[in-house]
N, C-alpha and C positions, 0 to 999 in steps of 0.2 A: 194605531192608528184610530181617530176618532170619527164617526159618521155622522155628516151634518146633511140633513136637508135643506138644499136651497130654494126658497121659496120665489119661483120666478120662472116664466116658460121664453126669457127672451135669451138665446144663445149667444150674444156678445156678452151681455151683464157674467155669463157664466163661464165664459172663455176668461173673462178679465180675472173675475174674480180668484178662481183656479189658478191662474199662472203666480197673480200675489201671494196666495195663500199656500203655496207650493212649499213644501218642507217644515210645515208650519205643525205638522202630525195630524192634518186633519184631511178627511176625504171626501170632498162634495158631491154629493147625488142630486141631480135636477130631479124638480118636484113631477115633471113628466114620466122619469122612471116607474112611481109609485101610480101614475094613470091619476095623478092629484091636479087638478085643472087650478085656473087664478081665481082667486079671492076676490070680493067684491070689494073696490078700495071705496067707502066711505068714510073717511078719517077726514078732518079739517086741516091736519098737519102732514108732514114727511113722516113724523115721529108714528102718528096712530096710524096711517095705511101701512107702513114697516110691520109693527105690531099685529094688525090684523092680517097681514099676508102670514107672517112668523107663525101667527097662533095656530091660522087654517092648515099650514102646511106640517107643522106638530101633531097637530092633532091626529088628521087623517094619516101620518106614517108613523106615529110612534117614537119617531125620533129627535131628537133638536133640530132647530130649524132656524137659517141664516134669512133673514128678507135684506133687500135694500130698496127704500124708495128716493128717485130721485129725479130731479128736473131741471129746467134751465129757467130762472129768473131774470128777466128784462126788466133793467131801471125804469126804464120810460113807461113802461108798460104795467107799473105798481107790481112788479113782482109776476107778472104771467109770463109763457103759460105756467109756471109752475106746477102745481101738484098736476096741472091738465097736460102737462108737456105729452105724453104718451098719443092722447086722444084730442090735440088740438085742431086738426084738421077735420076731425068726426070720427074716423075709423082708427081705432088701437094697434099702435104699433105701425103707421105708415109714413116712415120716417120720410120718405120724399114731398108728401103732401104737406107732412108739420111744417119741414123746413121752408118750404114754397109759401107757404102761409105767413109764415114769421116774416120772411124778408118781403112779403107784398105788403103785411102790416107797417113795417119799419120803412120803406120804400123813400117816403121823404123827411126821412128823420136824419138831421145833421150826423158826422163822424163824431162828434165828441158828445152825442147825446146817447149813443147805442152801449153802453156800460151793460153787462152782463154776467152772471156768475151762474155754474153751476154746483148745485147742493145734491149731496149723498147723506141718507140716514141708514146706518145699518144698525137691526135691531137680531140680538142672538138670543132665542129662548132654548134653556136647556130641557124643559116639556113643556108641554100646553100651557099648565097652569103655573107656570115662574114667575112668582111675582115681581123677583127682582133682575127683569132682561137688563143684558148688557147693551147698549146703545153708544154707536161712534160714529161722529159725524165729519162733515169734511165738505171747504167752498174750495170752488176753483174760479178764481174770478181774471174777468178779460172783456170782451166786444164782441157783436155781432159782425160778420162781415157783410159786404155790400151783394157777394155771391158766393157760392157755393166754392172749397176749396179742396184738392185733395183726393184721396179716393180710399183713409183708411178710418177707424173707426166704424162709431154705430149712431144713431140719434141724429144729434143735433151736431156733432163734429166738423160736420163738413162747413158751417155755417160760424164755426166760434173759434176765436183768437183770442192768447194770453200775450200779453206784453212780453214776458221773459221766453215764453217757446214757441210764438208765432201758431198760425192754423192748427187746431187740432185735426182736422183732417189728414195732416201732412207728416204727422207725429208717430214714429216706432211704436209699436206696442211696449218697449219696454220704459221708455221715456214718459209716455200717457202715464202707464201704471205708476210711475214715480210722483206725479207732478199733479194729476188730476183729483177730479172732488173725491170718484171712489178709490183711487190709490190710497189719498189721505188719509181717509175715514176706515181702510182695510189696515192700513199702519197704525191706526188707534187701537183697532178691535185686536191686532195681535197684540199689544202692550196690555191690552186687559186681560187678554187671554192669560198672558205671562204672568200676571201679578197674579190670579188666580190658581196659579198649578204651582205659584214659587212655597 
């Protein structure tokens, strides 16, 4: 079993990633279990932020580190909230406020212009100074609803819907983990890890 620290304090992310990586030979340990706080996200891209977070957790724990930087990108807002998804309404991690602000900003935007996608970048560092990290990305396309739907998931799930699977807030965990941005990125990461061990 390979121990890897997850460079996140988000319990929703931890649960999703643990579920998708089950049976992969990886034991995922939250950075909070080592007393590690969140890294400052000063990057200009999802990749840069994920690298910053992974390096911070790897250096503090002495273990390989997996970081996820993700967000929702709305077409008519030129990709916003994007990198600032977790703190869109001001306070980091206030999901209800973030969703309310997004719905308010899009209040007068017609349905055909409410396209959006979730983006996820995963970075796995074997050590803090790893010069060639594994990087996997995933996109989940859909649109922003006019009001929250469902009570499943977290983050922007209640206000996002995909054409194929409907409202993210109504999806069971198994389906979401298969089709979502994070699920797709994790599937790609598993492929990269498998290729490394062959």
